[in-house]
C-alpha positions in Angstrom: 108.7 104.7 102.7 108.4 101.7 105.5 105.5 100.0 103.0 108.1 100.3 100.2 110.9 98.5 102.2 108.1 96.0 102.7 107.0 96.0 99.5 110.6 96.0 97.8 112.7 93.9 100.3 115.6 96.4 100.6 117.4 96.7 103.4 116.6 100.0 105.4 119.8 102.0 104.4 119.3 101.4 100.7 116.1 103.4 100.8 116.5 105.7 97.6 116.8 109.4 98.3 115.7 110.4 95.3 112.1 108.4 95.6 111.9 110.0 99.5 113.6 113.4 99.0 114.2 115.0 103.0 113.7 111.8 104.2 116.8 109.7 105.8 116.6 106.0 105.6 117.7 106.1 109.7 114.8 108.0 110.4 112.8 105.6 109.0 114.0 102.7 110.6 113.4 104.7 114.0 110.0 105.8 113.6 109.2 102.1 112.3 110.9 100.4 115.4 108.9 103.1 117.4 105.6 102.4 115.8 106.4 98.7 116.1 106.9 99.4 120.0 103.5 101.2 119.9 101.6 98.5 118.6 100.7 100.9 115.5 100.3 98.5 113.0 98.7 95.9 114.7 95.9 99.1 115.0 95.9 99.5 111.6 95.2 95.8 111.0 92.1 95.9 113.6 91.1 99.2 112.3 90.8 97.7 108.8 89.4 94.4 109.8 86.6 96.4 111.4 86.1 97.9 108.3 85.7 95.1 106.3 83.8 93.4 108.8 81.3 96.6 108.5 81.4 96.4 104.6 81.6 92.5 103.7 81.4 90.7 107.3 84.1 88.4 108.4 83.3 85.0 107.4 83.4 83.6 110.5 81.7 80.2 110.2 84.5 78.6 108.5 88.1 79.6 109.6 91.7 77.7 109.0 95.2 77.7 110.5 98.2 76.7 109.6 102.3 77.5 109.4 104.9 78.0 106.9 108.6 78.2 107.6 110.5 80.6 106.1 114.4 80.6 106.0 115.8 83.3 108.3 119.7 83.5 108.0 120.2 86.5 110.6 117.6 86.2 113.0 118.4 86.1 116.5 114.8 85.4 118.3 112.0 82.8 117.1 114.3 80.8 115.0 115.5 77.2 114.8 116.9 74.3 112.2 114.7 74.1 109.1 113.4 70.7 108.0 116.4 69.6 106.0 119.5 68.6 107.3 122.4 71.9 106.4 119.8 74.4 105.5 119.9 78.0 107.5 117.9 78.9 110.5 114.6 79.5 109.9 111.4 81.0 111.5 108.2 80.0 111.6 104.6 82.4 110.5 101.3 81.1 111.9 98.1 82.1 110.4 94.3 82.1 111.5 92.4 83.0 108.2 88.4 83.3 107.8 86.9 81.8 104.8 88.1 84.2 102.5 91.5 84.1 103.4 91.4 87.4 105.4 93.7 87.2 108.3 92.5 87.6 111.9 95.9 86.4 113.9 99.5 85.8 113.3 101.8 84.2 115.8 105.7 83.8 114.9 107.5 81.0 116.2 111.1 78.9 115.5 111.3 76.8 112.3 111.9 73.6 114.7 108.5 74.2 116.9 105.7 71.9 115.7 102.6 73.6 114.5 100.5 72.6 116.9 102.5 74.2 119.8 101.7 77.5 118.6 98.2 76.9 118.3 96.5 78.2 121.5 98.6 81.4 121.2 97.3 82.0 118.0 93.8 81.4 118.4 94.0 83.9 121.5 95.7 86.4 119.6 93.0 87.0 117.2 93.2 90.8 116.3 88.9 91.1 115.9 86.5 89.1 117.6 83.0 88.3 116.2 80.1 90.6 117.1 77.9 87.7 118.4 79.8 85.1 121.0 77.1 82.8 119.9 78.4 82.7 116.4 79.1 78.9 115.3 82.7 78.6 114.1 84.5 76.3 112.3 88.1 75.7 112.4 90.1 74.0 109.7 93.3 72.0 110.0 96.0 69.6 108.8 96.8 66.3 110.4 99.7 68.6 111.9 97.1 69.2 114.6 95.7 66.0 115.5 95.8 65.7 119.0 94.6 69.4 119.6 91.2 69.1 119.4 90.7 70.3 123.7 92.5 73.3 122.4 90.6 74.2 119.7 87.3 73.2 121.7 88.3 75.8 124.3 88.9 78.7 122.2 85.2 78.4 121.0 85.4 76.9 117.7 84.1 73.2 116.2 87.5 71.3 115.2 88.0 69.9 112.0 91.2 68.1 111.5 91.7 66.5 108.1 94.1 63.7 107.8 96.4 64.2 104.9 95.1 63.4 101.5 91.4 63.1 102.9 90.5 66.5 101.1 91.4 65.0 97.7 89.6 61.6 97.9 86.7 63.8 99.4 86.6 65.9 96.4 87.3 62.7 93.8 84.4 60.9 95.5 82.1 63.8 95.7 82.5 66.7 93.2 80.5 69.1 94.8 82.7 68.6 98.3 84.1 72.3 99.2 87.5 71.7 100.4 88.0 74.6 102.9 91.6 74.4 104.7 93.1 75.3 101.3 92.6 79.1 102.1 95.3 79.7 104.6 97.9 78.2 102.1 96.3 81.3 99.9 97.1 83.7 102.4 100.6 82.5 103.1 101.3 83.1 99.6 99.9 86.6 100.1 102.2 87.3 102.5 104.9 85.8 100.0 104.4 88.8 98.0 105.7 91.2 100.6 109.4 90.7 99.4 110.6 91.8 102.9 109.1 89.1 104.5 110.8 86.2 102.6 113.7 85.1 103.5 113.8 87.0 107.4 116.3 89.3 107.7 115.1 90.8 110.2 117.1 89.8 113.6 114.6 90.9 116.6 110.8 89.7 116.5 109.7 93.0 117.2 110.6 94.2 113.7 109.6 91.0 111.9 106.1 91.1 113.3 105.5 94.6 113.0 106.4 93.9 109.1 103.8 90.5 108.9 101.2 92.9 111.0 101.5 96.0 108.2 101.2 93.2 105.1 98.1 91.5 106.8 96.5 95.3 107.0 97.2 95.6 103.7 96.1 92.5 102.7 93.1 93.7 103.9 93.1 97.0 102.4 93.2 95.1 99.4 90.0 93.3 100.3 88.2 96.9 101.1 89.3 98.5 97.9 87.7 95.7 95.8 84.6 96.1 97.6 84.6 99.6 97.0 85.3 99.3 93.1 82.1 96.8 93.3 80.0 99.2 94.6 81.3 101.9 92.3 80.3 99.6 89.3 76.9 99.3 90.8 
């Protein structure tokens, strides 16, 4: 029932009784809040990442991070005016992903906070750590993070901060050049397919972060299912 709400974007008390017979919307929402406080969804995400790492191997070598603005007309926490004057209150989701777009860390802030302000928390908030601490880790960022090289280095990453348009120019000059930062934008698009996340109608950070965390776990689950399917066809 919780996944159904996350997928469809319906309000909690609109949960269809014919689909979930014997389960009230109030009970589902109460259980969701309880699990959110207990960190159940983060634990599911962590378990999924561990299984994915064992099966495929998390691509630690090249990671990327970025934030995405989301309208939040009813939010009471982590809000701020969006970039355009007259728009509704907004929130911002920050993601850290591996080379394949698998989400490794997630932070929510107000839309009026610069991306770079949340970078340190995002890098420290990763759900799972590399098995080997000596694994080289490159972090790709856009121009919004210029001047944050020390933050990147202090968290064990090698910074690769690209000015706007630089990757496009490099691709035009050298077709073999592989742009790596774009994968975080792809990851944001995966999150936006969960209709409960955009726009944000959850008033509290606890609820909204829990929904995003569950979405992250489901994205990892989809990756695992793809691996299973490959093994079955061999």
